[in-house]
C-alpha positions in Angstrom: 0.1 0.1 -0.3 2.9 2.4 1.0 3.9 2.0 -2.7 0.6 3.0 -4.1 0.2 5.6 -2.4 4.3 6.7 -3.6 2.8 5.9 -7.1 -0.1 7.4 -6.7 1.6 11.0 -5.0 4.2 10.8 -7.4 1.8 10.7 -10.7 -0.4 13.2 -9.4 2.9 15.8 -8.9 3.9 14.8 -12.8 0.8 16.1 -14.4 1.2 18.9 -12.3 -1.6 21.6 -11.4 -1.2 23.7 -15.0 -2.7 21.4 -17.5 -4.8 23.2 -20.2 -6.8 20.2 -21.0 -9.4 18.9 -18.9 -8.9 15.6 -18.9 -5.3 15.6 -17.0 -6.6 18.0 -13.9 -9.9 15.1 -13.7 -6.9 12.4 -13.3 -5.1 14.9 -11.0 -8.0 15.2 -8.6 -8.8 11.3 -8.6 -5.4 10.7 -7.9 -5.8 13.0 -4.8 -8.4 11.5 -3.9 -7.0 8.1 -3.7 -3.8 9.5 -2.1 -5.8 11.0 0.9 -7.7 7.9 1.1 -5.5 5.6 1.6 -3.2 7.6 3.6 -6.3 8.1 6.4 -7.2 4.4 6.4 -3.9 2.8 6.5 -2.6 5.2 9.4 -1.3 2.0 11.9 -4.2 3.5 14.7 -7.1 3.8 12.0 -6.6 0.6 10.1 -6.4 -1.4 13.5 -9.8 0.5 14.1 -10.9 -1.2 11.0 -10.0 -4.5 11.6 -11.6 -4.8 14.6 -14.7 -2.8 14.4 -17.2 -4.7 13.2 -18.4 -6.6 16.2 -18.9 -3.2 17.4 -21.4 -2.5 14.6 -22.5 -5.5 12.5 -26.4 -5.0 14.6 -26.6 -2.1 13.1 -27.0 -2.9 9.1 -29.6 -5.6 9.0 -29.9 -4.3 5.3 -26.6 -5.3 3.7 -27.7 -3.5 0.6 -27.4 0.0 1.8 -26.0 2.8 -0.5 -23.7 4.6 1.5 -21.6 5.9 -1.4 -24.3 9.2 -2.0 -23.4 12.4 -1.1 -24.7 13.0 2.8 -28.0 14.9 1.6 -28.9 12.5 -0.9 -28.6 9.1 2.1 -32.0 7.2 2.9 -32.9 7.1 6.0 -32.0 3.3 6.6 -28.5 4.9 6.2 -28.6 7.6 7.7 -29.9 5.6 10.3 -27.3 2.9 10.6 -24.8 5.1 9.5 -25.7 6.7 13.2 -25.9 3.8 15.3 -22.5 2.9 14.0 -20.9 6.0 15.0 -22.8 5.6 18.6 -21.6 2.1 19.3 -17.6 3.2 18.3 -17.9 6.0 20.7 -18.9 3.6 23.5 -16.4 0.6 22.5 -12.6 0.5 23.1 -11.6 -0.2 19.6 -11.6 3.3 18.1 -10.8 6.7 19.7 -12.7 9.5 19.0 -9.8 11.0 16.6 -9.5 7.5 14.9 -13.4 8.2 14.1 -13.5 11.3 13.3 -10.9 10.4 10.6 -13.0 7.2 9.3 -15.4 9.5 8.7 -13.1 12.0 6.4 -12.5 9.2 4.5 -15.9 8.1 3.7 -17.1 11.7 2.8 -13.8 11.2 0.1 -14.5 8.4 -0.7 -18.2 9.4 -1.4 -17.0 12.5 -3.2 -15.0 10.2 -5.1 -17.3 7.8 -6.6 -19.9 10.3 -7.7 -16.9 12.8 -9.6 -16.0 9.2 -11.2 -19.6 9.0 -12.5 -20.3 12.4 -13.4 -16.6 11.3 -15.3 -17.9 8.9 -17.1 -20.4 10.6 -18.8 -18.6 14.0 -19.7 -19.7 16.1 -16.9 -17.2 16.1 -14.7 -16.1 19.7 -13.4 -12.6 20.7 -13.3 -12.3 20.3 -9.0 -8.8 20.3 -7.2 -9.2 18.0 -4.5 -9.2 20.0 -1.0 -10.2 17.7 1.8 -11.1 20.5 4.5 -13.3 21.9 2.2 -15.3 18.9 2.0 -16.0 17.9 5.4 -19.0 19.2 7.6 -17.6 22.0 10.4 -16.4 20.8 13.2 -14.7 17.2 12.6 -11.5 17.4 14.5 -9.9 14.4 12.3 -9.8 17.0 9.7 -7.2 19.0 11.3 -4.4 16.6 11.6 -5.4 16.0 7.2 -3.4 17.6 4.5 -4.7 17.7 0.7 -1.6 15.7 -0.4 -2.9 13.4 2.5 -2.5 12.8 5.8 0.6 13.0 7.8 0.7 9.9 9.8 0.9 10.5 13.7 3.8 9.4 15.6 3.1 6.1 16.8 2.7 5.9 20.8 3.9 3.1 23.1 1.6 0.0 23.0 1.0 -0.1 26.3 0.7 3.4 27.5 -0.1 7.1 26.1 0.3 8.5 29.8 3.7 10.5 30.4 3.3 10.2 34.7 5.2 7.6 35.4 3.3 6.7 38.7 0.3 6.2 36.8 2.2 3.7 35.0 3.6 1.9 38.5 0.0 2.5 39.6 -1.8 0.6 36.8 0.4 -2.1 36.5 -0.3 -3.2 40.2 -4.2 -3.1 39.7 -3.0 -5.6 36.4 -1.3 -7.3 39.1 -3.7 -8.5 41.0 -5.4 -10.9 38.0 -3.6 -14.2 39.3 -2.4 -16.7 36.5 -5.4 -19.0 37.5 -7.8 -16.3 37.7 -6.5 -15.6 33.6 -7.5 -18.8 32.7 -10.6 -18.9 34.7 -11.5 -16.4 32.0 -9.9 -18.1 29.1 -11.8 -21.5 29.6 -15.0 -19.8 31.5 -15.7 -16.4 29.2 -16.3 -18.6 25.5 -19.4 -20.1 27.9 -20.4 -17.0 28.5 -20.1 -15.5 25.1 -21.9 -17.6 22.9 -25.3 -16.3 24.4 -23.6 -13.0 24.9 -26.5 -10.9 23.4 -29.0 -12.6 26.2 -26.7 -12.9 28.9 -26.0 -8.8 27.8 -30.1 -8.3 28.5 -29.4 -10.0 32.1 -26.7 -8.0 33.5 -28.2 -5.1 32.3 -31.6 -5.4 33.2 -30.5 -6.4 36.9 -28.3 -3.1 36.5 -31.1 -1.1 35.4 -33.6 -2.7 38.1 -31.5 -1.6 40.8 -30.3 1.7 39.4 -32.5 3.3 37.1 -31.3 6.5 36.7 -28.0 5.3 35.4 -29.4 4.9 32.3 -29.1 8.4 32.2 -25.0 8.3 32.1 -25.5 7.1 28.6 -27.1 9.9 25.5 -28.8 6.9 23.7 -30.8 5.5 26.5 -31.9 9.4 27.6 -35.1 9.6 25.8 -36.4 5.7 26.4 -39.1 4.8 28.7 -37.9 2.6 31.7 -40.6 0.4 30.5 -39.1 0.3 27.0 -35.5 -0.1 27.5 -35.1 -3.4 28.0 -36.7 -4.4 24.8 -35.0 -1.1 23.0 -32.7 -1.5 19.9 -30.5 0.8 21.5 -30.2 -1.9 24.7 -29.4 -4.4 22.7 -26.2 -2.9 20.5 -25.4 -1.5 24.0 -25.1 -5.3 24.9 -23.6 -6.2 22.2 -20.5 -3.7 21.9 -19.9 -3.9 26.1 -19.4 -7.8 25.4 -17.2 -7.6 22.8 -15.0 -5.6 25.0 -15.0 -8.0 27.6 -13.9 -10.8 24.6 -11.5 -8.3 24.0 -9.7 -8.7 27.3 -10.3 -12.0 27.7 -8.6 -13.1 24.1 -5.1 -11.5 25.3 -5.1 -12.9 28.5 -1.9 -14.5 28.1 0.4 -11.5 26.9 0.8 -8.8 29.6 1.3 -5.8 27.7 -1.4 -6.0 25.2 -3.9 -7.1 28.3 -2.8 -4.1 30.3 -3.2 -1.8 27.1 -6.6 -2.7 26.5 -7.7 -2.5 30.5 -6.4 0.8 30.8 -8.1 1.5 27.0 -11.5 0.4 28.4 -11.0 2.5 31.6 -10.4 5.7 29.5 -13.0 5.2 27.0 -15.2 5.2 30.5 -14.4 8.2 31.7 -15.9 10.5 29.1 -19.2 9.6 30.2 -18.0 10.2 33.8 -18.3 7.0 35.4 -16.7 5.9 38.4 -15.6 2.9 39.8 -19.0 2.4 42.2 -20.4 2.6 38.7 -18.7 -0.5 37.7 -18.7 -2.5 40.9 -22.5 -2.1 41.5 -22.5 -4.5 38.2 -20.9 -7.2 40.1 -25.2 -8.7 41.0 -25.6 -8.4 37.2 -22.2 -10.3 36.8 -23.2 -13.3 39.7 -26.5 -13.2 37.6 -25.0 -14.2 34.2 -22.6 -16.5 35.5 -25.4 -18.5 37.1 -27.5 -18.6 34.4 -24.4 -19.9 32.1 -23.1 -22.4 34.3 -25.7 -23.0 37.4 -24.5 -25.9 39.2 -20.7 -25.7 38.6 -20.4 -22.0 39.3 -17.9 -22.2 42.0 -16.7 -19.3 44.1 -13.5 -19.5 42.7 -15.1 -18.4 39.1 -17.2 -15.6 41.2 -14.1 -14.4 42.7 -12.2 -14.2 39.8 -14.9 -11.8 37.9 -15.2 -10.0 41.0 -11.9 -9.3 41.5 -11.8 -8.2 37.4 -14.1 -5.5 38.1 -12.1 -4.6 41.0 -9.4 -4.0 38.7 -11.3 -2.4 36.1 -12.9 0.4 38.9 -9.7 1.2 39.7 -8.3 1.8 37.2 -10.9 4.3 36.3 -10.1 6.4 39.1 -6.1 6.1 38.0 -7.5 7.7 34.3 -9.7 10.0 35.9 -7.3 11.9 37.7 -5.2 12.1 34.4 -7.6 12.3 31.6 -9.3 15.7 30.4 -13.3 15.1 29.8 -13.8 16.5 25.7 -17.2 16.4 24.7 -18.1 15.7 21.5 -19.7 18.0 19.2 
């Protein structure tokens, strides 16, 4: 991909900006568009996001034949609803940062523009256009700020473990992670696949218990605030949230044998909860729901050792959240 981007950039420069004929100028637009889109998508953090988002957004696309390549004002209601659902699901997940989601939006707008310009080109109706991504994007999209018209500049790659500069915080987070014993990690690896086999239902069981005990907690999440309590449990919004939640736990379990990745994912989950102003007690108050899910999944085979392992995991996440709250400035999304 790097070679392809270098090729499109070089070819675009060879064509230049002073061509008198329209066709070479059209070609330059297409080349600059492809360079921009490829440069965005193949940034390491963006590509990692794309590789891992499907479990979080699959419920947003029940109709596999929606057309997302039309200009925004011409998108169907179903397509708009699906994109909104996907955006909200990603914001709730730990897979993609808000900056990454913004960059993906920019790439989608550029792809829509490229597709529509090419249709006009084939019909001989294309107007001469210079590719200027910042002028194409809706005002307020933060991802545009790091993009240039000749392609995005890849940000410096951060530490795969922490993006924090506070050595004391790193020590505290390591200490929390060390509370999870090798035996407990083994328990998660062995038991969570059973829980995840019926993840949608188990997620609903957990949150049904959670919101029945603490109904006011629904106001933490914007997508739940307008729903009546009686309608919440049967809503698509809660079903989507449960899928995201269970997929986040699955991410943790899958890296249990990799200490660095495990620490990174746990820290990222803590950071993702900071923006909703969630505190440790919000996490530990879920334990009754966790117990209900474990009982449903294992019945008579459920042991105190399994229960204690999951309780420790949630306590560690809660403590990591407290550490993060002291370091992260909460920014509200536009």
